[in-house]
C-alpha positions in Angstrom: 0.0 0.0 0.0 1.5 3.3 -1.1 1.0 6.4 1.0 -0.2 9.4 -0.9 1.3 12.8 0.1 -1.2 15.3 1.6 -1.7 18.2 -0.7 -2.1 21.6 1.0 -4.1 24.1 -1.0 -4.3 21.8 -4.0 -7.0 24.0 -5.6 -8.0 27.6 -5.4 -11.1 26.6 -3.3 -8.7 24.9 -0.8 -6.5 28.0 -0.7 -9.6 30.1 -0.1 -10.7 27.9 2.8 -7.2 28.1 4.3 -7.2 31.8 4.0 -10.5 32.2 5.7 -9.4 29.8 8.5 -6.3 32.0 9.0 -8.5 35.2 9.1 -10.8 33.5 11.6 -7.9 32.4 13.8 -6.3 35.9 13.8 -9.8 37.4 14.6 -10.3 35.0 17.5 -6.9 35.8 19.0 -7.4 39.6 18.5 -10.9 39.3 20.1 -9.4 37.6 23.2 -6.6 40.2 23.4 -9.2 43.0 23.1 -11.3 41.5 25.9 -8.2 41.2 28.1 -7.1 44.8 27.4 -10.6 46.2 27.9 -11.4 44.4 31.1 -8.1 43.8 32.9 -7.5 45.7 36.1 -3.8 45.1 35.8 -2.4 46.3 32.5 1.4 46.4 31.9 2.8 49.9 32.9 4.4 50.3 29.5 1.0 49.9 27.8 -0.7 52.3 30.3 2.0 55.0 29.7 1.8 54.5 25.9 -2.0 55.1 25.7 -2.2 57.6 28.6 -4.2 60.6 27.2 -5.0 58.8 24.0 -7.5 56.2 25.2 -10.1 57.1 22.6 -7.5 56.7 19.8 -6.6 53.3 21.2 -10.2 52.2 21.4 -10.9 53.4 17.9 -7.8 51.6 16.5 -8.6 48.4 18.3 -12.2 48.2 17.2 -11.3 49.2 13.6 -8.8 46.3 13.5 -11.3 43.9 15.1 -14.1 44.8 12.8 -11.9 44.5 9.7 -10.8 41.0 10.9 -14.4 40.0 11.5 -15.4 41.2 8.0 -12.5 39.1 6.5 -13.3 36.1 8.7 -17.0 36.1 7.7 -17.1 37.5 4.2 -20.5 36.3 3.3 -22.4 37.7 6.3 -21.9 41.5 6.1 -25.0 42.4 8.1 -24.3 40.0 10.9 -20.7 41.1 11.1 -21.7 44.7 11.2 -24.3 44.1 14.0 -22.0 41.8 15.8 -19.1 44.3 16.0 -21.4 47.1 17.1 -22.8 44.8 19.8 -19.3 43.9 20.9 -18.2 47.5 21.0 -21.1 48.3 23.4 -20.8 45.2 25.4 -17.1 45.7 26.1 -17.7 49.2 27.4 -20.7 48.1 29.6 -18.7 45.1 30.9 -16.2 47.5 32.4 -18.7 48.2 35.2 -17.8 44.8 36.6 -14.1 45.7 37.1 -12.5 47.5 40.0 -10.5 50.2 38.2 -12.3 50.6 34.8 -15.3 52.7 34.1 -17.8 53.3 31.3 -16.9 56.3 29.2 -19.1 57.9 26.5 -16.0 58.9 24.6 -14.6 55.4 24.7 -18.0 54.0 23.6 -18.1 56.5 20.7 -14.6 55.6 19.7 -15.5 51.9 19.8 -18.6 52.4 17.6 -16.8 54.6 15.1 -13.9 52.0 14.8 -16.4 49.2 14.4 -18.2 51.0 11.7 -15.1 52.1 9.9 -13.4 48.6 10.0 -16.3 46.6 8.8 -17.5 49.2 6.3 -14.0 49.6 4.8 -13.6 45.9 4.2 -17.1 45.4 2.7 -16.8 48.5 0.6 -13.4 47.3 -0.8 -14.9 43.8 -1.4 -17.9 45.4 -3.2 -15.6 47.5 -5.4 -13.5 44.4 -6.2 -16.5 42.3 -7.0 -17.9 45.0 -9.3 -14.7 45.6 -11.1 -13.4 42.0 -11.5 -16.5 39.9 -11.3 -14.8 37.4 -9.0 -15.0 36.9 -5.3 -11.8 37.4 -3.3 -10.8 34.6 -1.0 -10.9 36.5 2.2 
């Protein structure tokens, strides 16, 4: 009996599935990191010094990145992604009421929502532009 080698990404469909899996994996890791950063009472001092006075910018960037990753991980569900990232942005800010040192901030919430809207909107707008221009669906 002869062993056949395992082909990785033997076809474009396989490559697309691997790309989506990679996007999903990075999204899940980023989601976990975001939760830790948002809810931890004991952040590293270097991180605290870096974002001191720029919390809204940090919230905006983090949620833009998360929303873009979500849009890449779930390319065929734009409405669910959009609603999901908005719900996550609100939930994370409200969950800070359960911590000892964090508090809800309207500015942080606005930055979270703006980042979520920009991140998901940007990816889906680019995907729509690519689909209109080339007639083929990108892998991720």
